[in-house]
BAFI-3210 file (N, C-alpha, C; in Angstrom, 3 decimals, decimal comma, padded with zeros to 6 digits):
// residues 317
n [1|2|3|4|5|6|7|8|9|10|11|12|13|14|15|16|17|18|19|20|21|22|23|24|25|26|27|28|29|30|31|32|33|34|35|36|37|38|39|40|41|42|43|44|45|46|47|48|49|50|51|52|53|54|55|56|57|58|59|60|61|62|63|64|65|66|67|68|69|70|71|72|73|74|75|76|77|78|79|80|81|82|83|84|85|86|87|88|89|90|91|92|93|94|95|96|97|98|99|100|101|102|103|104|105|106|107|108|109|110|111|112|113|114|115|116|117|118|119|120|121|122|123|124|125|126|127|128|129|130|131|132|133|134|135|136|137|138|139|140|141|142|143|144|145|146|147|148|149|150|151|152|153|154|155|156|157|158|159|160|161|162|163|164|165|166|167|168|169|170|171|172|173|174|175|176|177|178|179|180|181|182|183|184|185|186|187|188|189|190|191|192|193|194|195|196|197|198|199|200|201|202|203|204|205|206|207|208|209|210|211|212|213|214|215|216|217|218|219|220|221|222|223|224|225|226|227|228|229|230|231|232|233|234|235|236|237|238|239|240|241|242|243|244|245|246|247|248|249|250|251|252|253|254|255|256|257|258|259|260|261|262|263|264|265|266|267|268|269|270|271|272|273|274|275|276|277|278|279|280|281|282|283|284|285|286|287|288|289|290|291|292|293|294|295|296|297|298|299|300|301|302|303|304|305|306|307|308|309|310|311|312|313|314|315|316|317]
n.u [-000,380|-001,810|-004,026|-005,094|-006,933|-007,037|-009,511|-010,891|-012,697|-013,783|-015,647|-016,340|-017,970|-019,934|-020,861|-020,859|-021,923|-022,413|-020,206|-017,859|-018,816|-018,641|-015,506|-014,972|-016,261|-014,992|-012,746|-010,532|-008,813|-008,177|-007,679|-006,621|-007,291|-008,844|-007,978|-007,093|-008,853|-009,908|-008,829|-008,720|-007,159|-007,164|-007,812|-005,573|-003,673|-004,370|-004,358|-006,589|-007,394|-007,787|-009,993|-011,696|-011,409|-012,406|-010,195|-009,111|-010,722|-011,191|-010,178|-012,349|-014,485|-013,588|-013,485|-016,076|-017,156|-016,285|-017,287|-019,592|-018,568|-016,416|-017,810|-018,940|-016,708|-015,791|-017,664|-017,810|-015,458|-012,837|-009,528|-007,811|-005,094|-003,482|-003,194|-003,997|-002,589|-003,525|-002,667|-000,727|001,805|003,079|002,963|004,632|004,070|002,534|003,407|002,151|000,840|002,287|002,696|000,000|-000,326|001,198|-000,251|-002,694|-001,763|-000,763|-003,196|-004,497|-002,610|-003,292|-006,069|-005,309|-004,378|-006,405|-008,292|-007,236|-005,110|-002,203|-000,473|000,474|000,556|002,271|003,364|006,355|007,704|007,704|009,375|007,996|006,828|009,056|010,730|013,768|015,039|014,891|017,237|018,844|019,535|018,020|015,347|015,767|015,920|013,615|011,654|012,626|011,626|009,356|008,456|009,683|008,224|006,093|006,685|006,291|003,636|003,727|005,353|004,177|001,680|003,318|004,504|002,272|001,610|002,796|004,539|004,796|007,022|006,754|008,180|008,345|007,999|010,060|009,117|008,637|007,730|006,551|006,652|003,648|003,150|001,587|003,262|006,920|008,304|010,930|014,104|014,311|015,303|013,077|012,814|014,764|015,830|018,065|018,272|015,906|016,111|018,003|017,215|014,705|016,081|017,424|015,147|014,105|015,938|016,124|013,612|013,937|013,185|011,391|009,000|008,858|008,452|008,733|006,853|006,406|005,580|005,189|004,339|005,105|007,946|008,340|007,618|010,087|011,824|012,959|013,253|011,433|013,116|015,290|014,284|012,985|015,154|017,099|015,244|014,469|013,889|012,844|010,674|007,077|004,850|002,541|001,966|000,576|000,357|-000,050|001,575|002,349|005,152|005,089|002,786|001,343|-000,632|-002,081|-003,587|-004,494|-002,329|-000,279|-001,378|000,374|004,049|005,112|007,666|006,455|007,259|009,642|008,885|007,483|009,556|011,594|010,137|009,803|012,451|013,126|011,917|009,148|006,136|003,896|000,940|-000,289|-001,077|-003,577|-003,832|-005,326|-007,089|-007,644|-008,319|-010,754|-012,324|-012,580|-014,152|-016,228|-017,243|-018,204|-020,012|-021,665|-021,557|-019,346|-017,270|-017,329|-016,359|-013,803|-012,612|-013,146|-011,204|-008,564|-008,364|-008,179|-005,321|-004,180|-004,328|-002,551|-000,276|000,431|000,158|002,405|004,540|004,544|004,925|007,638|008,788]
n.v [012,165|010,835|008,126|005,774|003,572|000,825|000,749|-001,015|-004,137|-003,422|-001,073|-002,496|-004,402|-003,424|-001,119|002,228|004,446|003,122|001,793|004,063|005,603|003,628|003,066|006,173|006,503|004,761|005,784|006,495|008,761|009,002|007,484|004,610|004,593|001,780|001,780|000,114|-001,744|-001,231|-002,213|-006,090|-008,344|-011,070|-010,549|-009,360|-011,269|-013,094|-012,335|-010,780|-008,327|-005,949|-003,634|-003,549|-001,933|001,484|003,194|003,101|004,823|008,646|011,268|012,794|010,757|008,936|010,992|011,254|008,563|007,740|009,825|009,409|007,847|009,359|011,569|010,698|010,004|012,328|013,301|012,295|013,260|012,113|012,109|011,491|009,971|008,170|006,039|002,767|001,450|-000,353|-004,046|-006,907|-004,931|-005,676|-008,296|-010,787|-012,875|-012,085|-009,452|-007,160|-006,159|-004,361|-001,524|-001,056|-001,117|001,151|003,078|002,906|003,616|006,266|007,532|006,801|008,693|011,136|010,968|011,158|013,462|015,566|014,502|015,050|013,417|012,470|010,422|007,950|004,249|001,926|-001,186|-002,937|-004,151|-007,792|-011,055|-013,857|-016,548|-018,683|-018,221|-018,177|-016,909|-014,111|-011,578|-009,441|-007,009|-006,917|-006,587|-004,266|-002,495|-002,992|-001,819|000,533|001,594|001,715|002,958|005,685|006,671|007,951|010,234|012,757|013,238|013,237|015,573|018,012|018,112|019,229|018,026|017,506|014,921|012,191|009,192|006,099|003,452|000,199|-002,301|-005,412|-009,164|-012,068|-015,201|-018,625|-021,602|-024,381|-027,808|-028,963|-026,858|-023,637|-021,246|-020,133|-017,528|-015,315|-013,392|-010,722|-008,485|-006,731|-006,508|-005,358|-002,994|-001,376|-001,199|-000,190|002,436|003,367|003,282|005,110|007,199|007,380|007,727|010,141|011,605|011,920|012,903|015,541|016,484|015,912|013,144|010,634|008,075|005,915|003,100|001,301|-001,801|-003,526|-006,271|-007,481|-007,567|-008,959|-011,182|-012,321|-012,345|-009,878|-006,966|-004,184|-002,121|-002,748|-002,194|000,422|002,724|002,992|003,732|006,314|009,517|009,222|007,624|007,498|006,405|003,528|000,432|-001,293|-004,306|-007,788|-010,987|-014,444|-014,737|-016,732|-016,942|-014,215|-012,707|-010,320|-009,233|-008,004|-006,363|-007,563|-009,920|-011,595|-012,147|-009,758|-007,113|-004,568|-002,964|-002,015|-001,039|001,076|002,469|002,877|004,241|006,790|007,516|008,041|010,396|010,040|011,280|010,677|008,977|006,511|003,888|001,064|-002,103|-004,640|-006,127|-008,943|-009,609|-008,188|-009,388|-012,347|-011,449|-010,349|-012,809|-013,899|-012,340|-009,053|-006,928|-008,185|-007,512|-004,750|-004,519|-005,258|-003,508|-001,407|-002,348|-002,176|000,661|001,421|000,317|001,587|004,030|003,913|002,998|005,530|007,451|006,029|006,747|009,464|010,143|009,636|011,263]
n.w [016,114|013,294|012,762|010,400|008,114|005,984|003,410|001,837|002,658|004,779|003,800|001,536|002,334|003,799|002,687|001,082|003,186|005,496|005,940|005,598|007,666|010,145|010,152|010,686|012,893|014,725|015,312|013,742|011,801|009,278|005,699|003,851|000,718|-001,395|-004,593|-005,790|-006,686|-008,870|-010,992|-011,785|-009,980|-011,034|-013,814|-014,736|-014,411|-015,941|-018,514|-019,672|-019,508|-020,917|-021,398|-019,002|-016,970|-015,006|-014,946|-017,411|-018,676|-019,560|-017,797|-016,787|-016,346|-014,614|-012,622|-012,239|-011,476|-009,261|-007,409|-005,454|-003,549|-003,030|-002,093|000,210|001,650|002,293|003,796|006,149|007,042|006,733|006,273|002,967|003,026|001,867|-001,165|-002,861|-005,853|-008,545|-009,018|-009,859|-010,836|-013,270|-015,818|-016,609|-018,366|-020,434|-021,983|-023,033|-020,909|-019,614|-021,108|-020,588|-017,750|-016,962|-018,362|-016,613|-013,946|-014,462|-015,050|-012,481|-010,890|-011,849|-011,032|-008,398|-007,645|-008,304|-006,370|-004,129|-002,770|-001,055|-001,310|-003,341|-003,581|-005,377|-006,405|-007,060|-010,004|-010,034|-010,171|-011,460|-009,510|-008,426|-010,973|-011,922|-014,513|-014,640|-014,681|-012,096|-013,076|-014,993|-014,050|-012,446|-014,532|-015,639|-013,786|-013,290|-015,530|-015,506|-013,176|-013,698|-016,002|-014,823|-014,117|-015,554|-015,309|-012,183|-011,629|-013,252|-011,217|-009,365|-006,743|-005,126|-005,305|-004,398|-005,424|-003,779|-003,117|-002,665|-000,096|-000,765|-000,875|-002,065|-003,424|-003,308|-004,793|-002,771|-001,545|-000,093|000,910|000,137|-000,717|000,024|001,497|000,552|000,604|-002,047|-004,560|-003,978|-001,325|000,183|002,277|001,996|-000,732|-001,721|-000,954|-002,416|-004,870|-004,761|-004,332|-006,766|-008,583|-008,221|-008,206|-011,083|-011,652|-010,925|-008,534|-005,314|-005,749|-005,205|-003,063|-000,022|000,647|004,038|004,608|006,823|007,946|005,209|005,695|008,280|007,052|006,094|008,169|008,758|010,954|012,382|012,852|010,970|008,421|008,756|009,800|007,576|005,711|006,651|006,373|003,839|004,164|004,067|004,087|005,668|005,987|008,202|009,823|011,125|011,336|011,382|010,510|008,607|006,802|004,791|006,422|007,203|010,042|012,962|014,930|017,569|017,528|016,313|015,217|015,351|016,201|018,231|019,783|019,189|016,307|017,081|018,490|016,526|014,771|016,065|016,009|013,631|013,277|012,103|010,856|009,847|008,776|010,506|009,313|009,147|007,559|007,789|006,816|007,108|009,692|009,822|007,874|009,224|011,489|010,373|009,352|011,567|012,405|011,651|013,659|015,021|013,276|013,103|015,815|015,690|014,021|015,558|017,670|016,461|015,700|018,391|018,938|017,587|018,546|020,689|019,706|018,495|020,922|022,350|020,628|020,497|022,979|023,245|021,594]
ca.u [-000,311|-002,980|-004,441|-005,803|-007,419|-007,313|-011,025|-011,447|-013,119|-014,976|-016,632|-016,781|-018,955|-021,057|-021,268|-019,952|-022,290|-022,097|-018,567|-017,187|-019,407|-017,787|-014,238|-015,003|-016,860|-014,429|-011,543|-009,676|-008,583|-007,386|-007,855|-006,150|-008,096|-008,294|-008,474|-006,779|-010,085|-010,382|-008,411|-009,016|-005,783|-007,355|-007,605|-004,379|-002,688|-005,053|-004,168|-007,973|-007,548|-008,124|-011,464|-012,274|-011,130|-012,650|-009,230|-008,945|-011,148|-010,711|-010,157|-013,927|-015,287|-013,136|-014,050|-017,484|-017,145|-015,969|-017,938|-020,774|-017,681|-015,770|-018,554|-019,256|-015,305|-015,796|-019,011|-017,300|-014,285|-011,719|-008,329|-007,546|-003,819|-002,801|-004,392|-003,303|-002,836|-003,912|-001,197|000,699|002,589|003,529|002,505|005,698|003,521|001,560|004,022|001,407|000,719|003,519|002,005|-001,397|-000,416|001,892|-001,549|-003,369|-000,988|-000,837|-005,010|-004,121|-001,770|-003,938|-007,037|-005,066|-004,128|-008,128|-008,946|-006,424|-004,442|-000,953|000,545|000,001|001,478|002,197|003,964|007,423|007,530|008,690|009,581|006,717|007,084|010,129|011,378|015,468|015,547|015,241|018,610|018,789|019,703|016,702|014,454|016,083|015,726|012,067|010,995|013,117|011,131|007,962|008,081|010,016|007,148|004,787|007,504|005,586|002,236|003,854|006,059|002,786|001,419|004,051|004,979|001,430|001,204|003,691|004,327|005,508|007,491|006,322|008,780|007,869|009,290|010,351|008,289|009,212|006,747|007,389|005,767|003,024|002,511|001,274|004,718|007,816|008,529|012,503|014,402|015,061|015,620|012,205|013,010|016,260|015,519|019,085|018,045|014,668|016,666|018,747|016,079|013,609|016,982|017,814|013,947|013,963|017,151|015,483|012,543|014,484|012,156|010,767|007,944|008,655|009,224|008,827|006,157|006,990|004,776|005,492|004,020|006,049|009,219|008,360|007,930|011,534|012,679|013,552|012,944|011,229|014,527|016,044|013,605|012,705|015,843|017,655|014,547|014,378|012,893|011,970|009,183|005,759|003,256|002,799|000,869|000,596|-000,364|000,906|001,604|003,654|006,210|004,968|001,548|001,138|-002,158|-003,081|-003,814|-004,424|-000,969|-000,559|-001,930|001,401|005,246|006,034|007,892|006,002|008,336|010,682|008,272|007,305|010,759|012,163|009,409|010,237|013,831|013,495|010,758|008,094|004,854|002,474|-000,037|-000,321|-002,168|-003,651|-004,055|-005,440|-008,219|-008,356|-009,270|-011,940|-012,941|-012,873|-014,856|-017,323|-017,866|-018,861|-021,206|-021,293|-020,775|-017,993|-016,362|-017,324|-015,812|-012,426|-012,324|-012,669|-009,835|-007,638|-008,373|-007,634|-004,246|-003,351|-003,948|-001,842|000,894|000,350|000,838|003,954|005,526|004,580|005,383|008,896|009,333]
ca.v [011,416|010,324|006,865|005,216|002,295|000,544|000,782|-002,579|-005,252|-002,636|-000,459|-003,586|-005,599|-002,673|000,040|003,198|005,029|002,170|001,394|005,085|005,825|002,516|003,899|007,172|006,438|003,465|006,570|006,651|009,953|008,809|006,228|004,337|003,897|000,655|002,235|-001,021|-002,558|-000,797|-003,600|-007,073|-008,893|-012,000|-010,132|-009,028|-012,412|-014,078|-011,300|-010,343|-007,015|-004,560|-003,162|-003,662|-000,940|002,728|003,941|003,223|005,969|009,866|011,640|013,337|009,909|008,602|011,708|010,915|007,181|007,843|010,884|009,158|007,324|010,403|012,418|010,093|010,055|013,874|013,623|011,704|013,988|011,542|012,240|009,986|010,413|007,247|005,012|001,772|001,556|-001,886|-004,826|-006,397|-004,053|-006,489|-009,669|-011,391|-013,694|-010,899|-008,370|-005,885|-005,729|-003,013|-000,151|-000,953|-000,625|002,470|004,093|003,169|004,486|007,841|008,073|006,923|009,611|012,180|011,280|011,430|014,758|015,935|014,341|015,362|012,136|012,719|009,146|006,942|003,084|001,452|-002,493|-002,757|-005,238|-008,793|-012,067|-014,811|-017,438|-019,604|-017,583|-017,567|-016,338|-012,300|-011,081|-008,515|-006,008|-006,585|-006,190|-002,942|-001,466|-002,682|-000,912|002,271|002,737|001,838|004,542|006,881|007,025|008,630|011,713|014,028|013,446|013,767|016,817|018,384|018,226|019,979|017,327|017,353|013,454|011,106|007,687|005,241|001,960|-000,533|-003,232|-006,880|-010,253|-012,698|-016,354|-019,892|-022,916|-025,637|-028,678|-029,059|-025,107|-022,564|-020,654|-020,051|-016,094|-015,457|-012,033|-010,700|-007,157|-005,655|-006,541|-004,941|-001,564|-000,122|-001,126|000,573|003,602|004,204|003,470|005,972|008,496|007,673|008,341|011,546|012,776|011,792|013,885|016,775|017,239|014,809|012,823|009,093|007,910|004,578|002,554|000,318|-003,081|-004,313|-007,832|-008,183|-007,503|-009,558|-012,714|-012,693|-011,947|-008,524|-006,102|-002,952|-001,404|-002,678|-001,282|001,978|003,502|002,985|004,644|007,364|010,716|008,833|006,927|008,480|005,601|002,482|-000,631|-001,856|-005,602|-008,734|-012,388|-015,490|-015,010|-017,747|-016,350|-012,874|-012,852|-009,424|-009,622|-007,308|-006,042|-008,455|-011,394|-012,122|-012,290|-008,497|-006,474|-003,445|-001,786|-001,944|-000,376|002,492|003,340|003,197|005,572|008,302|007,730|008,962|011,646|010,109|012,340|010,324|008,229|004,958|003,381|-000,300|-003,036|-005,650|-006,812|-010,359|-009,707|-007,890|-010,476|-013,075|-010,664|-010,377|-014,127|-014,243|-011,299|-007,677|-006,494|-008,518|-006,732|-003,345|-004,621|-005,367|-002,433|-000,630|-002,472|-001,741|001,971|001,920|-000,110|002,647|005,145|003,195|003,195|006,976|007,972|005,769|007,400|010,764|010,407|008,978|012,423]
ca.w [015,146|012,918|012,510|009,129|007,884|004,584|003,162|001,292|003,350|005,309|002,689|000,584|002,828|004,713|001,779|001,405|004,046|006,973|006,091|006,315|009,287|011,101|010,395|011,752|014,641|015,766|015,925|012,409|011,032|007,755|004,940|002,560|-000,138|-002,087|-005,750|-006,500|-006,954|-010,291|-012,193|-011,237|-009,868|-012,055|-015,048|-015,136|-014,325|-017,131|-019,496|-019,702|-018,272|-021,559|-021,126|-017,873|-015,933|-015,253|-014,919|-018,845|-019,264|-019,642|-016,137|-015,981|-016,621|-013,625|-011,514|-012,122|-011,408|-007,908|-007,052|-004,571|-002,725|-002,476|-001,460|001,386|002,458|003,062|004,935|007,573|007,517|006,433|005,142|002,260|003,163|000,676|-001,869|-003,224|-007,262|-009,065|-008,799|-010,446|-012,029|-014,611|-015,781|-017,371|-019,538|-020,923|-022,532|-023,321|-019,640|-019,208|-021,371|-019,973|-016,436|-017,191|-018,742|-015,584|-013,035|-014,814|-014,585|-010,892|-010,337|-012,191|-009,916|-007,051|-007,788|-008,147|-004,967|-002,864|-001,773|-001,050|-001,518|-004,410|-003,242|-006,603|-006,112|-007,659|-010,633|-009,355|-011,060|-011,462|-008,497|-008,774|-011,919|-012,352|-015,798|-014,988|-014,168|-011,178|-013,798|-016,069|-013,262|-012,104|-015,499|-015,834|-012,472|-013,454|-016,790|-014,938|-012,241|-014,209|-016,964|-014,325|-013,928|-016,416|-014,361|-010,756|-011,866|-013,436|-010,163|-008,580|-005,883|-004,503|-005,070|-004,329|-005,657|-002,714|-003,572|-001,528|-000,080|-000,766|-000,753|-003,346|-003,131|-003,869|-004,551|-001,640|-001,609|001,249|001,221|-001,132|-001,182|001,041|001,339|000,797|000,344|-003,107|-004,561|-003,503|000,333|000,517|002,518|001,246|-002,506|-001,877|-000,849|-003,496|-005,693|-004,505|-004,406|-007,992|-009,214|-007,672|-009,047|-012,319|-011,544|-010,219|-007,268|-004,449|-006,005|-004,952|-001,714|000,338|001,724|004,619|004,830|008,159|007,705|004,179|006,482|009,188|006,490|005,579|009,338|009,051|011,982|011,771|012,799|009,757|007,675|008,851|010,032|006,313|004,837|007,125|005,830|002,284|004,467|003,720|004,331|006,227|005,965|009,692|010,072|011,939|010,722|012,007|009,848|007,554|005,749|004,803|006,857|007,682|011,074|013,750|015,704|018,572|017,123|015,305|015,907|015,175|017,625|018,113|020,410|018,246|015,414|017,537|019,018|015,447|013,937|016,725|015,754|012,336|013,401|011,339|011,174|008,397|009,518|010,903|008,576|009,105|006,298|008,690|006,552|007,195|010,951|009,619|007,586|010,353|012,516|009,528|009,016|012,682|012,471|011,437|015,391|015,332|012,324|013,966|016,964|015,196|013,464|016,860|018,292|015,599|016,118|020,095|019,044|016,762|019,193|021,591|018,962|018,409|022,194|022,660|019,684|020,569|024,583|023,246|020,902]
c.u [-001,462|-002,913|-004,923|-005,897|-007,485|-009,099|-011,695|-011,849|-013,515|-015,820|-016,767|-018,051|-020,004|-021,256|-020,742|-020,572|-022,085|-020,863|-017,756|-017,355|-018,762|-016,477|-014,096|-015,083|-016,012|-013,149|-010,619|-009,852|-008,621|-008,078|-007,126|-006,728|-007,982|-008,678|-007,745|-007,745|-010,624|-009,874|-008,284|-007,728|-005,694|-007,045|-006,345|-003,406|-003,117|-004,789|-005,581|-008,051|-008,132|-009,715|-012,501|-012,081|-011,860|-011,463|-008,498|-009,457|-010,561|-011,201|-011,649|-014,656|-014,588|-013,741|-015,670|-017,938|-017,060|-016,522|-019,064|-019,643|-016,939|-016,449|-019,052|-018,065|-015,435|-016,532|-018,670|-016,264|-013,029|-010,780|-008,053|-005,822|-002,754|-003,937|-003,183|-003,474|-002,997|-002,411|-001,515|000,945|002,695|003,411|003,773|005,101|002,659|002,225|003,197|000,824|001,256|003,108|000,552|-001,399|000,011|000,494|-002,504|-002,907|-001,041|-002,053|-004,906|-003,764|-002,695|-005,213|-006,597|-004,570|-005,546|-008,559|-008,015|-005,574|-003,052|000,144|-000,364|001,051|001,227|003,790|004,876|007,040|008,668|008,351|008,200|007,489|008,019|011,088|012,813|015,854|015,512|016,302|017,826|018,537|018,304|015,700|014,595|015,702|014,115|011,422|011,352|012,304|009,837|007,499|008,404|009,182|006,117|005,432|006,486|004,219|002,585|004,330|004,911|002,319|001,993|004,511|003,870|000,762|002,836|003,628|005,492|005,680|007,299|007,492|007,817|008,697|009,483|009,566|009,041|008,116|007,378|006,459|005,129|002,512|002,560|002,715|005,603|008,375|010,397|012,664|014,797|015,102|014,077|012,203|013,997|016,204|016,752|018,981|016,743|015,396|017,086|018,078|015,135|014,783|017,072|016,503|013,495|014,955|016,481|014,451|012,876|013,591|011,855|009,403|007,723|009,202|008,769|007,624|006,388|005,773|005,502|005,577|004,996|007,630|009,187|008,384|009,435|012,502|013,503|012,946|012,254|012,113|015,345|015,536|013,567|014,225|016,520|016,636|014,049|013,204|012,054|010,867|007,951|004,889|003,618|001,623|001,191|-000,390|000,446|000,654|002,585|004,763|006,399|003,894|001,427|-000,582|-003,055|-004,031|-003,815|-002,818|-001,354|-001,015|-000,589|002,918|006,092|006,731|007,384|006,629|008,948|010,202|008,076|008,746|011,353|011,697|009,741|011,526|014,036|012,456|009,777|006,743|004,092|001,571|000,203|-001,197|-002,112|-003,585|-004,488|-006,999|-009,004|-008,747|-010,389|-012,772|-013,618|-013,695|-016,486|-018,071|-018,553|-020,198|-020,935|-020,685|-019,586|-017,165|-016,176|-016,227|-014,070|-011,738|-011,890|-011,587|-008,513|-007,278|-007,750|-006,166|-003,477|-003,178|-002,626|-000,308|001,367|000,902|002,021|005,041|005,772|005,068|007,063|009,727|010,160]
c.v [010,739|009,013|006,650|003,856|001,999|000,204|-000,488|-003,339|-004,724|-002,317|-001,612|-004,471|-004,688|-001,810|001,048|004,166|004,445|001,969|002,813|005,605|004,909|002,892|004,956|007,473|005,361|004,322|006,777|008,309|010,128|007,445|005,727|003,614|003,034|001,141|000,992|-001,970|-002,164|-001,591|-004,741|-007,623|-010,092|-011,660|-009,977|-010,323|-013,554|-013,376|-010,897|-008,884|-005,648|-004,535|-003,359|-002,856|000,544|003,764|003,816|004,563|007,480|010,358|011,964|012,232|008,949|009,225|011,210|009,408|007,082|008,723|010,465|008,680|008,581|011,382|011,938|010,070|011,323|014,057|013,362|012,460|013,151|011,524|011,065|010,519|009,146|006,681|003,913|001,448|-000,272|-002,601|-006,253|-005,407|-004,598|-007,661|-010,429|-012,196|-013,108|-009,540|-006,941|-005,172|-004,453|-002,077|-000,031|-000,671|000,786|003,581|004,153|003,754|005,851|008,358|008,147|008,263|010,931|012,178|011,820|012,808|015,693|015,210|014,502|014,425|012,424|011,740|008,242|005,602|002,399|000,079|-002,449|-004,257|-006,580|-010,239|-012,850|-015,944|-018,413|-019,528|-017,541|-017,203|-014,734|-012,297|-009,686|-007,020|-005,587|-006,261|-004,833|-001,891|-001,640|-001,800|000,552|002,703|002,645|003,136|005,593|007,374|007,805|010,207|013,008|014,337|013,747|015,187|017,935|018,816|019,116|019,547|017,099|015,737|012,767|009,789|007,102|004,011|001,355|-001,775|-004,619|-008,067|-011,224|-014,139|-017,264|-020,969|-023,814|-026,331|-028,880|-027,650|-024,494|-022,148|-020,718|-018,426|-015,971|-013,653|-011,679|-009,111|-006,181|-005,832|-006,241|-003,474|-000,778|-000,045|-000,544|002,247|004,425|004,178|004,664|007,289|008,806|008,257|009,639|012,362|012,754|012,655|015,149|017,406|015,559|014,281|011,314|009,327|006,604|004,235|001,513|-000,726|-003,852|-005,514|-008,393|-008,472|-008,468|-011,365|-012,957|-012,288|-010,453|-007,716|-005,135|-002,143|-001,394|-002,358|000,450|002,852|003,424|003,874|005,914|008,411|010,301|008,081|008,013|007,595|004,115|001,568|-001,477|-003,329|-006,688|-009,838|-013,384|-015,621|-016,176|-017,313|-014,925|-012,519|-011,369|-009,450|-008,373|-007,121|-007,038|-009,600|-012,050|-012,198|-010,807|-008,037|-005,017|-002,422|-001,130|-000,773|000,908|003,212|003,807|004,688|006,885|008,341|008,658|010,074|011,467|010,580|012,067|009,886|007,170|004,498|001,521|-000,724|-004,352|-006,285|-007,730|-010,408|-009,320|-008,659|-011,712|-012,608|-010,964|-011,826|-014,500|-013,335|-009,971|-006,847|-006,705|-007,766|-005,427|-003,600|-004,847|-004,200|-001,337|-000,665|-002,076|-000,097|002,291|001,039|001,069|003,895|005,122|003,566|004,761|007,459|007,442|006,451|009,228|011,132|010,240|010,360|013,110]
c.w [014,547|012,273|011,263|008,883|006,203|004,199|002,613|002,614|004,592|004,696|001,880|000,726|003,515|003,845|002,373|002,829|005,530|007,123|006,703|007,837|010,362|011,254|011,305|013,037|015,905|016,040|014,985|012,034|009,703|007,175|004,237|001,506|-001,259|-003,547|-006,316|-006,783|-008,288|-011,339|-011,193|-011,450|-010,954|-013,450|-015,673|-015,411|-015,508|-018,306|-020,437|-019,405|-019,536|-021,827|-020,116|-016,875|-015,963|-015,759|-016,384|-019,293|-019,164|-017,771|-015,743|-015,813|-015,063|-012,149|-011,233|-011,097|-010,101|-006,905|-005,619|-003,511|-002,420|-001,532|000,210|002,245|003,390|004,046|006,104|007,799|007,422|005,953|004,307|002,119|002,185|000,372|-002,455|-004,921|-007,284|-009,001|-009,538|-011,090|-013,387|-014,840|-017,116|-018,712|-020,412|-021,073|-022,536|-021,895|-019,188|-019,681|-020,770|-018,611|-016,397|-017,156|-017,265|-014,292|-013,423|-014,674|-012,948|-010,319|-010,702|-011,278|-008,516|-006,772|-007,682|-006,736|-003,799|-002,237|-002,044|-001,713|-002,328|-004,102|-004,794|-006,200|-007,273|-008,358|-010,270|-010,197|-010,459|-010,313|-008,953|-010,133|-011,789|-013,547|-015,495|-014,359|-012,886|-011,958|-014,734|-015,490|-012,891|-013,214|-015,921|-014,909|-012,839|-014,756|-016,427|-014,422|-012,903|-015,262|-016,221|-013,893|-014,434|-015,362|-013,139|-011,025|-011,962|-012,562|-009,096|-007,143|-004,909|-004,343|-005,225|-004,698|-004,800|-003,126|-002,127|-001,283|-000,205|-000,356|-001,902|-002,476|-004,038|-003,675|-003,543|-001,476|-000,352|001,546|000,222|-001,508|000,046|000,637|001,219|000,303|-001,249|-002,961|-003,824|-001,929|000,958|000,776|001,851|-000,432|-002,652|-001,921|-001,481|-004,472|-005,953|-004,939|-005,984|-009,244|-008,996|-008,029|-010,616|-012,776|-011,412|-009,009|-006,294|-004,930|-005,823|-003,416|-001,204|001,115|002,548|005,171|005,898|008,328|006,451|004,916|007,277|008,603|006,201|006,947|009,735|010,048|011,422|011,878|011,552|008,612|007,929|009,148|008,387|005,743|005,291|006,585|004,254|003,039|004,895|004,214|004,670|006,128|006,938|009,628|010,347|011,100|011,931|011,536|008,832|006,629|005,973|005,345|007,141|008,672|011,811|014,943|017,238|018,836|016,176|015,921|015,622|016,277|017,548|018,849|019,819|016,988|016,164|017,830|017,499|014,582|014,612|016,549|014,724|012,197|012,231|011,828|009,933|009,432|009,831|010,517|008,886|007,631|006,871|008,434|006,826|008,517|010,783|009,131|008,310|011,301|011,464|009,170|010,270|012,899|012,250|012,613|015,389|014,402|012,589|014,854|016,379|014,765|014,596|017,415|017,612|015,775|017,543|019,650|018,466|017,232|020,377|021,135|018,896|019,781|022,582|021,778|019,909|022,218|024,266|022,498|021,824]
res [m|r|i|g|m|q|t|g|n|v|v|d|v|l|g|f|e|k|g|y|a|a|i|k|n|a|g|f|d|a|i|d|w|n|l|d|h|a|v|k|y|r|d|l|v|n|g|t|f|k|g|t|s|i|l|e|k|p|l|f|e|v|i|e|y|y|a|e|e|l|a|c|i|r|k|y|g|l|e|i|y|q|a|h|a|p|f|p|s|y|v|f|n|h|p|d|s|f|e|y|m|v|n|i|f|k|r|n|v|e|y|c|g|y|a|g|i|q|n|l|v|i|h|v|i|q|r|d|s|g|d|d|k|v|t|s|e|e|l|e|d|l|n|t|k|l|y|s|s|l|i|p|e|l|v|a|l|g|g|k|v|k|v|c|v|e|n|n|t|g|w|l|p|v|k|g|r|l|i|e|f|v|e|d|e|s|s|c|p|e|h|m|a|s|f|i|d|k|l|n|e|m|a|g|m|e|v|f|a|a|c|y|d|i|g|h|g|n|l|i|g|k|t|p|k|e|y|i|e|p|l|g|k|r|l|s|v|l|h|v|h|d|n|d|g|l|d|d|s|h|l|m|p|f|t|g|t|v|n|w|n|e|f|c|a|s|l|k|k|i|g|y|d|g|v|i|s|f|e|t|f|h|s|n|d|i|g|y|a|f|s|e|e|m|c|l|l|m|v|e|m|t|a|r|i|g|k|a|f|s|k|r|i|e|e|e|l]
***
């Protein structure tokens, strides 16, 4: 079983050459490419997004923009198993962000087809913090419209690229803390499974799948088994990281409260054969704040954990 790592916060601080060399030398086989950097989160929430992203340009310009980085990835023999699209997918305070993001995602999909990226993770649309005016039905309609808008591009690629729906959480403002994470539609694995099935039925082929973010599940007290087994064969992509159940910390496994024995056992049960991909960027940041050498040690330790997970799953198969 292959292991992978998110590129952001390694490549961002070390640069293409040193960053991808570090990921490869640590023992990783694959990457989760942070294409979400193409649209800044702050621009989206502030409504200042127009004219800011390379993904607004024609495909040939996008290809040229990423050419140097893609060449470096290929130089080190790293599989781009998955990529992350920009987020949030829609900002309720800026209604024009919907059409804008649909077009951004379409170009994302097309570029994934060009670069040979099998999976593109796109966040679901969620309510703003504490908003109780948007109904579940309205949210379902918005998300259906968003994802189904990508069907022509996905079908044109013949299933070579899948758009993956990521589990998330709701959140509420809490006095004395930034937010409290709570369950909502985006955090229900059964709803996620039925939503993916509905989209694939609309497309007439399997072009949608699931991304299980284990840290998000832990924030609302759901165990790996509660997510992985209902998703079953729909599960194509993992975001692997740990936390204490209170904050979305993006730490290395075994530094929080996730049940990693259950994680491996549940992946084995459904016959998962994708990449064990880590989203442990905050551990890398903590290391880099001390020294570059410590950042590299964090990356190496994460790879060793990934190999241990792979060995456990394969031994149990």
